[in-house]
C-alpha positions in Angstrom: 1.9 -1.5 -2.4 -0.5 -1.5 -5.3 0.0 -3.7 -8.4 -1.6 -3.5 -11.8 -2.5 -6.9 -13.1 -3.0 -7.6 -16.8 -5.1 -10.7 -17.3 -7.5 -12.7 -19.5 -10.8 -14.0 -18.1 -10.2 -17.7 -18.7 -7.1 -19.9 -18.5 -8.7 -22.3 -21.0 -9.0 -19.9 -23.8 -6.2 -18.7 -26.1 -5.0 -15.3 -25.0 -6.1 -12.5 -27.4 -4.6 -9.0 -26.9 -7.9 -7.3 -27.4 -9.5 -9.2 -24.5 -6.8 -8.2 -22.0 -8.3 -6.6 -18.9 -6.6 -4.9 -15.9 -7.3 -4.8 -12.2 -5.4 -3.2 -9.3 -4.6 -5.3 -6.3 -3.1 -4.4 -3.0 -0.3 -6.7 -1.9 3.2 -7.0 -0.5 4.9 -8.4 -3.6 4.1 -9.8 -7.1 4.1 -13.3 -5.6 1.6 -12.2 -3.0 -0.7 -10.8 -5.6 -0.5 -13.9 -7.7 -1.3 -16.0 -4.6 -4.4 -13.8 -3.9 -5.7 -14.3 -7.4 -4.9 -18.0 -7.6 -8.4 -19.1 -6.8 -9.9 -17.1 -9.8 -9.7 -18.6 -13.2 -7.6 -15.7 -14.6 -4.8 -16.2 -17.1 -2.4 -13.6 -15.6 -0.2 -12.1 -18.3 1.8 -9.5 -16.4 2.0 -7.9 -12.9 3.7 -4.6 -12.2 3.8 -2.3 -9.2 2.4 1.2 -9.6 3.6 4.1 -7.5 4.4 7.8 -7.6 3.3 9.7 -10.7 2.1 6.5 -12.5 -0.2 5.8 -9.6 -1.5 9.3 -9.5 -2.2 9.1 -13.3 -4.1 5.8 -12.8 -6.2 7.3 -10.0 -7.6 9.9 -12.4 -9.4 7.2 -14.3 -13.0 7.0 -13.2 -12.9 3.2 -13.2 -9.9 3.1 -10.8 -10.5 0.9 -7.8 -8.1 -1.3 -5.8 -9.1 -4.8 -4.8 -8.1 -5.7 -1.2 -8.1 -9.5 -1.1 -7.2 -11.3 2.1 
C-alpha cells in the first residue's frame, strides 16, 4: 500500500505550514511507514493511505515517486 506523508524537515524547529513537504512511502500500515522513517529527523505531521482515484491523480504529478524503504 502507498502512503502520503506530510512532514517538516526537522524535529527541532517549530512547524510552519508553508514548510510542510510530502513524500510517498510504500508500507503495510501507518505504523510501518512511521517505523521506516524513524531514523530520519522528520517531524511527521500526518500519514494517510492513497489508493484508487486519489492515487491515480497523484501519479499525474511529474514529481510523483514512491520511496521503498526496507
